[in-house]
N, C-alpha and C positions, 0 to 999 in steps of 0.2 A: 716520319708526319704521321700525327694521329686520324683516325676515320671514324667519324661517328653517324650514327643511324637517324633519321626521323619516322619515329614508331607510328603506325596506323591508329592514331588517336583521336583524329576527324574524318569525314566523309561517311561514305558508306561502308569503308573496311572497318570502321570503328567497333569493332565487338571484342568481347571478352578471348575468343579462341583464337581470332587474328592478333590481338595485342601480344597473348602469349606465346604464340607459334613463331611470329618475326621476332619479337623479344629473346626468344631463349636462341634462337639460331644464330641471330647476331653475338650473341655472348659467347656462342660455338666457335663463330668464324674469327673471333679477337677483334671484334669492334671496339674500341674505345669507351664509346658511350651511346646512349640512347636519347633521344631528345621529343619533348611534345612543345607545342605550341597554345598562346595563351589568347581565348577570347571568352565570352562568358556570353552575353545577350546585346542585342543590337536591335533599332526597329529595322521594319520590312520598307520603310519606305527610304527613297531613294537618299543616298549618304553625299552630306555635303563636305565632309571631313575628306581630304584626300590622303591615299595610300602611296605612301613613299616610294615603295618598290616595283610599281609598272610605270610603264610610260605615261601613261593616259591620267594616273591617279586613280582607278578604280581597283576597288577590292574584290578578288578575285575567290570570293566564297558567297555564298548565299544566304542571307537570315536564318533559315530554316535548315541549314547544313548540321548534322550531329556533330557535337565537340563535347569530349569528356572532359570534365575537369583537369586541368595539368597536375596540378600536384597529385590528386587522387589518383591519376594513372600511374605517376612515377611508384606511388606508394605500391601498386600493384604489382607495377613491373620489378619491383625491389624484392618480391617476395619469391619470386619463378627464375631469377637470376642470381649470378654470383659474383662477377668481375664487370660487367657492364656500369659505367658511370652514367648518372642519370641527371639531366638539365632540360630545362625548359627555354624555348629560343624565340621571343622571351618572356617571363612574366614582367607585367605590366604593373610596376609597383603603386600606381595610384589606384587601383582599381579595388586594394584590399586595404585592411588597418593593418599597419606593421607590427603588432604584438603577436596577433593572431597568425600571420602569415612568417614570423620569424620562429614561432612554437612550431608551423607545419614543416619548417625547412629545417630545424634542428631534429624532429622526429624522423624527418625523412634521413637524415643522415646516419643517426644511432640505429634506426633499424635497417640500413642498409650497410650498415658498417662502415662507414667513412664513404660512401660515393656518391653524394649529392653535389652538383654545380648550380651555385646560385646565379642562372642567368636572367638579368634584369634589362628593363627600357623604362622609358617614359609615358611612351604610346602617342597614338595620332588620332584615334577616333574619337571626337568629343561626343559624338551622340550614345556612344557606349559609356562614357565614363557619366554622363545624364542618366541613363537607365539604371545604372548602379547608384546613384546617390551619392557620387563622389567628385569634387573639384577639380575642374580640369586647370583653372589657372595655376601660373607657379608650380608647373607640375615637375619640371627642373629642379626646381630648389626643394619640394617637395621629396623626391625622389632622393636629393643627396641626405636629407635628414633621416628618410627612412633608413638608407645604409647605414649612417652612424647610428642608427637606432639597434638595426640587426646587430652591428659591430659588438656595441654594448651588451645587448641579450647574450650573444654569442661566447663573449670572453670574462665578462666580469661576473664576481661571484654574485652581487646585490646590484644590478644595473640600476640605473635612474637617468632621466634623459628631459633636459630644459631646453627645446629650440622653440623657433618662430610657430612652427607649424603642431609640434607634437611634444608633450609634456607627461611623462610618467614618472610618479613617485618613486623611491628605493621600492623594488620588487624581489622578489625569489624567483630564479627562472632556471628550471632544469627539467630533463638534461640538457646539459651542453653538447654541443656537435662533436662528434669524434675527431673530425679535421679542425684543426686550429691553426692557423686563423681558415676558417671556411671559403673555397675559393669563389669570386665573384665574377662573372662575365659580364661586360657590359656592351649592351647590342647600341647601335644609334649611327648617324653619319653625319652629326654637328659638330662643331667645335666644344660645347658644353659636353657634349658625351665624350669625346675624347679626353677633356681634363677628368670627366668622373671616372675615365678608365685609370688615368695614371695616378688618381688619388684613392681609387678604392678598389679596382682592378686585378684581377689576375690573368684577364683576356681581355682583348677586344674582339667581339664577334658582330663581324658583317654579315650580311645578308643579300643575296641577288643583285649585288652591284658590280659595274664594270671594273674590269682587273687595274684601270690606270686609276680610277678613284680611290682604290681600297689602297691601293700604292702610295695615294697621295695623304691619305688619310693615316696609314701606319708611319710613314714620313713625319707627319705633322705630331701623331705620339710620340715619337723617338725625340723630337724636340723638346716637348713640355715635358716628358720624363728626364732631359737632362737639366731642364731649367729648376724641376722639383727636388734635383739631386737622386732621382731613382733610377736604378739599374735597369736599361732597357731588356736585359735579358730575363727579366723577371716576370716580364708580360708576354703571353702568346697571342697571335693573331690567328683568328678562327675565321672561315668564310662558309657560310651556308650557299650550295648549290644545289640545282633537281641535278640526279641520277637519271639520266633520259635516252636509254638505249634505242630507242625507237624514233627519237628526233623531233619531239611534239613541242617543246620550250624552246626559246631563243638560247642561240648557242652561247651568247656570252653569259648568260645565268645557267650553265649546265654542264655537265661532264657527260659527253656522248660522243656517237659514232663508233669506231672500232676501237678494239683493244689498245692499238696504238695512239690514236687520236686522244684517246679517253687518256692515257699516261702521259702523251704529249701535254694536254691541258692542264692536269695534273701537276706537272713538273714547272709549267710558268707560274702558277700560283705559289708552290713551294718558292720559285725563284725570287720573289717578292718577299718573300719570309713566312707565308703561311706555314705554321703549325698542326693545325688543326684542320680539316674539312669533314663539313658535317652536308650527308648527301642526303635528298630528299627525293625518294625514288618517284618516279613520274613513268608508270608501265601498264598498259592495259594487260587485264590477264587475273586482276585481284592480288591476293598477299603471297601467292605462289608464285606467281612472275615477280613481283618485289624481291623476293628471296631469291628467284634466280638470277637476277640482276647484282643483288649484293653479294652471291656467291663468285660470279664472273668478277667484281670489281676486285674482291679480296684474293683470290685465287690465280686471276690472268693477270690484270692491270697492276696492281699494287706492286708484284715481283719485278716488272720492267721499270720501277722508279729509281 
């Protein structure tokens, strides 16, 4: 199993020094990947949109929270690390125009020498789409066209595209990503997300969901892969959970407890097919405490798996 780490890209810990310190240590510890999250700006008034990963639909972030740009943060991390792969959990496709975003992904892959992971989702916060002046309707269909446009730009010498929502004439697009094809990791918890994974994805990236729900989603993705004639082994199952040694979060959404309990939790996820675990540290004590939790995971917990 590969291990990823969520980087201090948001909240009070989101500083140059902290981001560099944790990313460099993650690289040294042998983490597979470093991840950031995607929000830009949303109204300070109460949201009508419901967050899909809390029981009551509330979004656990304040509108005034510091939130560094995800791709900009990954460019910085690329410059201070050597092995750590670089992903977004997940980039909301509808927030940005696809050609500009495809250029950023290709540039990140070139400058990191082939370490980018294109983590994508369709989004849930209508209010943020409206602040950004982007359409919320048909966002799933728009997302699929964006992924097709990405693939054209990443692989074709002179790409062009004529879709329902996006049209571009024949263009030059260089440089191409180092990775061919670029890895696309799809987030979501709906049937369209499962189909999107099979059609475009190299991984299905779940987040903070009960293990039985993820197991059911993974089984459905397998069925869809069979129907499409795609080898199931080509798709990785990834889960994002809190790394919570102090027991602050729901146990169903966390890796927490003693060393043995952590290993047992991770083992249960591995048993349903998880090949990549992204841990999001929730630890009092700042970045040094997060690093201590990372070190314990990699040196004490991982060897027990």
